[in-house]
C-alpha positions, 0 to 999 in steps of 0.5 A: 500500500502506498502512502499519500505522499507517494501518490502526490508524486504520481499525481505530478506525473499524471498532470495532463490528465489531472489538468483536464479534469480540473478544467472540467470540474472548475468550469462546471463550478464557475461558468454559466453552463454549470453553477455560475459561482464566478465572483460569488465565493468568498476566500474561505469557500474558495480555499475549501473548494481548492482543498476538496479538489486536491484532496479528491485527486490524492485519494483517487490516486492512492 
């Protein structure tokens, strides 16, 4: 079983795939064809969203 820190290293190797997944998720969150939250999130909720996305990527690779 790998540790979460080693899965972070593999996440860097799979960056093109992770980048396109991030674009899809963030597009759905922020643009009008999704939830349209651009300019509506405060700093704390924005950082929470970032941590949730990064955490989901680490868990998915672990």
